[in-house]
C-alpha positions, 0 to 999 in steps of 0.5 A: 473545171471542178464540175468536170472533175466531179462528173468524172469521179462520179462516173468512175465510182459508179463503174467501180461499184458495178458488180462483176458478172464474169469470171475468168476460167482461172477465177472459176477453178478456185470454186471447184471444190467449194460447197457454197458454189454450184456450177450450172451447165445450160447446154443441151443434154447432147453437149453435156454428154458428148463434149464433157462437163465441169466436175459435179455440174448440174445440167438444166438447159437454158430453154428449160431453166424457167420451168425448172427454177424451183430445182435451184431454190436450194442454191438461192443463198449460194453462188451459181457459176453458169456456163455454156459452150461459148458464153452467150446462153450462159449470159442469158441464163445468169441474167434470168437468174439474177432477175429471180434473186440468185447470185449468178456469174458466168465463165468468160469463153464458156466451156470451150475456154474451160477445156483449153485452160491448164489445170488439175482435175 
C-alpha cells in the first residue's frame, strides 16, 4: 500500500511541476501592455493583414521562424506569447522556440479565441 501511495504522490508532483505552456485568452490579455512580453504572430502575411492581429504583435510566419530566429534574440529573456489562427502552428513555433532557449507560450484557441473574448483594447 505504501509503495502505491509513494508512486501516486511522485506522479502527482511530477505533473504539478510541469511548466504550463498554454495561456487562456484571459491570462494573455493581462500581458498586453507589459514591456517584458512579446506577442508573436506566426500566421501568414495575408491572415495578419486581413483578419487583424493583437496590438503590437510581431509577425514572423511559422515557415520563416527558423531563418528569422536572430530577430528574436532581443527577446531572449522575455516571455514570448505565440499565436496563430487556432493554435496548431503556434504550438509548433513555441516548441521550436523553447528548444532554442526562449520562454515561449501559446494562446489556447489562437486568434479565433482571442477575437471572441470580450476585452478592452
